[in-house]
C-alpha positions in Angstrom: 10.3 35.2 -25.2 13.9 35.2 -26.3 16.3 32.1 -27.3 18.7 33.7 -25.0 16.6 34.0 -21.7 18.9 32.2 -19.2 15.3 31.0 -17.7 14.8 29.0 -21.0 18.6 28.2 -21.5 19.4 24.3 -22.4 20.2 22.4 -19.2 21.5 19.4 -20.4 21.5 16.8 -23.6 17.4 15.7 -23.5 16.2 17.9 -20.7 13.0 19.4 -21.1 12.6 23.1 -20.7 9.3 24.0 -18.9 7.1 26.8 -20.0 7.3 29.8 -17.5 4.8 32.1 -16.2 6.6 34.7 -18.1 5.7 33.3 -21.5 2.6 34.4 -23.1 1.0 32.3 -25.9 -0.4 33.8 -29.0 -4.2 35.4 -28.2 -6.7 32.5 -28.8 -9.3 34.0 -30.5 -13.2 33.0 -29.6 -14.5 30.6 -27.0 -12.8 28.0 -26.5 -14.2 24.3 -27.4 -15.1 21.4 -25.3 -12.8 19.2 -27.7 -10.0 22.0 -27.8 -9.4 22.1 -24.2 -6.6 20.2 -21.8 -9.0 17.2 -20.3 -6.9 16.7 -17.1 -4.9 19.5 -15.6 -2.2 18.5 -12.8 -1.4 21.3 -10.0 1.6 20.3 -7.9 4.1 22.1 -5.7 5.8 21.6 -2.9 3.0 21.8 -0.4 2.1 24.9 1.1 3.1 26.9 -2.2 -0.3 27.8 -3.6 -1.5 25.2 -5.8 -5.0 24.9 -4.1 -5.7 28.3 -5.0 -4.2 28.1 -8.6 -6.8 24.8 -9.0 -9.8 26.9 -7.8 -8.7 30.0 -10.0 -8.7 27.0 -13.0 -11.9 25.8 -12.4 -13.4 28.9 -12.1 -13.6 28.2 -15.8 -16.9 27.2 -17.0 -15.9 24.1 -19.2 -13.4 23.0 -15.8 -14.4 21.4 -12.6 -11.7 21.4 -9.5 -11.8 18.1 -7.7 -12.1 19.6 -3.8 -9.7 17.4 -2.5 -6.2 15.8 -2.8 -6.8 12.5 -4.0 -3.1 11.2 -3.5 -4.2 7.3 -4.7 -2.5 8.3 -7.8 0.4 9.6 -6.5 1.3 8.5 -2.6 3.6 5.8 -2.8 1.2 3.2 -1.8 -0.6 4.2 -4.9 -0.1 4.1 -8.5 3.4 4.5 -8.5 4.1 1.6 -5.9 1.1 -0.6 -7.7 2.6 -0.6 -10.8 5.7 -1.0 -10.0 5.4 -4.2 -7.8 5.8 -2.7 -4.7 2.7 -2.6 -3.6 0.1 -5.6 -4.1 -3.4 -5.2 -5.5 -4.8 -6.2 -2.1 -3.0 -3.5 -0.1 -3.9 -0.9 -2.7 -7.8 -1.9 -2.5 -7.5 -1.6 1.0 -5.9 1.5 1.3 -8.4 2.7 -1.2 -11.5 1.9 1.1 -9.7 3.4 3.8 -7.5 6.2 4.3 -8.2 7.6 1.0 -12.3 7.2 1.1 -12.5 9.1 4.4 -9.2 9.3 7.0 -8.2 11.6 9.5 -5.5 14.2 8.9 -4.4 17.8 10.6 -7.5 18.0 12.5 -10.1 16.8 10.2 -11.8 14.0 8.1 -10.3 13.9 4.5 -11.2 11.9 1.2 -12.9 11.3 -1.2 -16.2 10.7 0.7 -17.0 14.2 0.2 -17.4 14.2 -3.4 -17.9 10.6 -4.8 -21.4 8.9 -3.9 -20.4 5.8 -2.3 -22.2 3.2 -4.8 -20.1 5.1 -7.7 -16.7 4.5 -5.7 -17.7 0.6 -5.0 -18.2 0.2 -8.5 -15.1 1.3 -9.6 -13.3 0.0 -7.2 -15.2 -3.5 -8.4 -14.6 -2.9 -11.9 -10.8 -2.4 -11.3 -10.5 -5.6 -9.1 -11.6 -7.1 -12.5 -9.3 -5.6 -14.6 -6.2 -4.9 -13.1 -4.5 -8.5 -13.5 -5.1 -8.5 -17.1 -4.0 -4.8 -17.9 -2.5 -2.7 -15.1 -2.2 0.5 -16.7 -5.7 0.5 -18.2 -7.2 -0.4 -14.7 -5.5 2.4 -13.1 -6.3 4.8 -16.0 -10.0 3.8 -15.8 -10.6 3.7 -12.1 -9.3 7.5 -12.0 -11.4 8.1 -15.0 -14.5 6.9 -13.2 -14.1 8.8 -9.8 -12.9 12.0 -11.0 -13.8 12.6 -14.4 -17.5 11.3 -13.9 -17.5 15.1 -11.6 -17.0 16.8 -14.4 -19.0 15.0 -16.6 -22.2 15.3 -13.7 -21.6 19.0 -14.4 -21.3 19.6 -17.8 -17.9 19.9 -18.0 -15.1 19.0 -20.1 -12.2 18.8 -18.1 -11.0 18.5 -14.4 -8.4 20.3 -12.4 -6.2 17.8 -9.9 -4.2 19.3 -7.2 -2.5 16.8 -5.1 0.7 18.3 -4.5 3.1 14.9 -5.5 2.0 15.0 -9.1 5.1 16.6 -10.6 7.3 14.6 -8.7 5.3 11.7 -9.7 5.1 12.9 -13.6 6.8 9.6 -14.8 3.8 7.4 -13.9 1.2 9.8 -14.4 2.5 10.5 -18.2 2.4 6.7 -18.9 -1.3 6.7 -17.8 -2.7 10.1 -18.7 -0.6 11.0 -22.1 -3.4 14.0 -22.8 -2.2 15.9 -19.3 -0.8 19.0 -18.8 1.0 19.7 -15.4 1.4 23.0 -13.5 4.3 23.7 -11.0 3.5 26.1 -8.4 6.5 27.8 -6.5 6.1 29.7 -3.6 9.5 31.9 -1.7 10.5 28.6 0.1 11.0 30.9 3.3 7.4 31.1 3.0 6.2 27.5 2.2 8.6 26.2 4.9 7.6 28.5 7.4 3.9 27.5 6.6 4.5 23.6 7.0 6.3 23.7 10.1 3.3 25.9 11.7 1.6 23.3 10.0 2.3 20.3 11.9 2.6 22.2 15.2 6.2 20.6 16.1 4.3 17.0 16.2 5.9 15.7 13.1 8.9 16.3 11.0 9.7 19.5 9.9 9.6 21.0 13.6 11.5 23.7 13.0 12.5 26.6 10.6 15.7 25.2 9.6 14.1 21.9 9.0 11.6 23.3 7.5 13.7 24.5 4.6 15.4 21.1 4.4 12.2 19.7 3.8 11.3 22.3 0.7 14.8 21.9 -0.5 14.1 17.6 -0.6 10.4 18.4 -2.0 12.1 20.6 -5.1 14.3 18.7 -6.1 11.6 15.9 -6.3 9.6 17.5 -8.2 12.3 18.6 -10.7 13.1 15.0 -11.1 9.8 13.8 -11.6 9.3 16.5 -14.2 11.8 15.4 -16.3 9.2 13.0 -17.9 6.8 15.5 -18.7 6.8 16.5 -22.8 7.9 19.8 -23.7 5.2 22.2 -23.5 3.5 20.5 -21.0 4.5 21.7 -18.5 4.1 25.5 -16.8 6.3 26.5 -13.9 4.8 29.7 -12.4 5.4 31.5 -9.0 2.4 32.3 -6.8 4.4 35.1 -5.7 4.7 37.1 -8.7 1.4 35.8 -10.0 -0.3 37.7 -6.5 2.0 40.5 -5.9 3.5 41.4 -9.9 1.5 43.6 -12.5 -1.9 42.1 -12.4 -3.3 43.3 -16.3 -2.7 40.2 -18.3 -1.3 37.7 -15.6 -3.9 35.4 -16.0 -3.3 35.1 -20.1 -0.4 32.3 -19.5 -2.0 30.2 -17.5 -5.9 30.3 -19.5 -4.1 29.5 -22.9 -1.6 26.9 -21.3 -4.6 24.9 -20.7 -6.4 25.7 -24.0 -8.9 28.7 -22.8 -9.5 32.4 -22.3 -9.2 34.3 -19.0 -12.5 35.2 -19.1 -14.7 37.2 -16.7 -15.1 34.1 -13.9 -11.6 33.8 -14.0 -10.9 37.5 -13.5 -13.2 37.8 -11.0 -12.0 35.0 -8.5 -8.5 36.6 -9.1 -9.0 39.8 -8.2 -11.4 38.8 -5.5 -9.6 36.2 -4.3 -6.1 36.1 -5.0 -5.0 39.3 -3.7 -1.4 40.3 -1.8 -3.6 41.3 1.5 -4.9 37.8 1.4 -1.7 35.9 0.2 0.6 35.3 3.5 3.8 36.8 1.6 6.7 37.0 4.0 4.9 35.0 7.0 8.5 33.3 7.7 9.4 36.5 9.2 6.6 36.3 12.3 7.8 35.9 15.5 11.8 35.9 14.4 14.0 37.9 16.1 16.3 39.8 13.6 19.4 37.4 14.7 17.1 34.6 13.7 15.7 36.0 11.0 19.2 36.7 9.4 20.1 33.0 9.8 16.8 31.9 7.8 17.6 34.0 5.1 21.2 33.3 4.6 20.3 29.8 4.6 17.6 30.0 1.9 20.1 32.1 -0.1 22.5 29.3 0.2 20.0 26.6 -0.7 18.8 28.8 -4.0 22.5 28.8 -5.0 22.5 25.5 -4.7 19.4 24.8 -6.6 20.8 27.4 -9.7 23.7 25.2 -9.6 22.1 21.7 -10.0 20.1 23.5 -13.1 16.9 22.7 -11.3 14.1 24.7 -13.6 12.3 26.4 -11.3 14.9 28.2 -9.7 14.8 31.7 -11.9 11.5 32.1 -10.6 12.7 31.4 -6.6 15.5 33.9 -7.6 13.5 36.5 -8.6 11.0 37.0 -5.5 14.6 36.9 -3.5 15.7 39.7 -5.1 12.5 41.7 -5.3 12.0 41.2 -1.8 15.5 42.1 -0.6 15.3 45.2 -2.7 12.1 45.6 -0.1 13.5 44.6 2.6 17.2 45.2 2.8 17.8 45.0 6.8 17.4 41.0 6.5 20.4 40.4 4.6 
């Protein structure tokens, strides 16, 4: 990695630069030991950016357990961030824990921790949290998270967990205080695709309802993530492009991710990568579907202007997004 690489140039005094996927650490020799891996890996993004598949990829390693749902109680405004900031009462937080975060309806299906946490364990963890919180709020929050999520890894003989709530990077100022041992992975995807997927998901019922609104939603999410990432210590944030990971050269593509969390890219990871993370399954350039040539050109122009704003403001993932944009523009010059 060149020190003059613009993707890694300083953005300002005191700013921390993330590791990009293009950085390949020294090769790890031998198998990873349980005490060498990162015990907590948070994988986040804007939403519809590939966080789930990247979390599943890491979870294929024998030392990791991927948490199967977005738990959210540690990142939502009425979760740990609001609770520790004094904006949410303990009573309100516990009511949410026993309600929506345990079992709630969202996007046409039931979601929540009921899917993987035994009810007895869940109730016991909440009771212990209730007793601890008044004396030491941060310690109580940390222990609740470990009681609910790390226990799943221990039940399976794993040493670490991978948690995939989208807002983990945006809420890093809270999470780095509670989990200084954690590492963070920010998954980015072409904003035209991510926003189009989000609009399709909402079905016009809630914001964002239109493609233009989708791009606005995506830009705000990217900026919130960048602001949160500034709290992550140097060397503990990896930013990767889903588009490059899946569409780019396959050989050696897993090394930066595996080494970042402290493992080798063994057979289980490679099998999942080559079998499940293929370009023909990635829904790439979905944003073009059902758009006239005129509307596609409008969305492309708006996205290009968005990229220019992100670059001008020193948003750290902008170089990854720009590379994908330019590569696809060369492939489809008629859109621009």
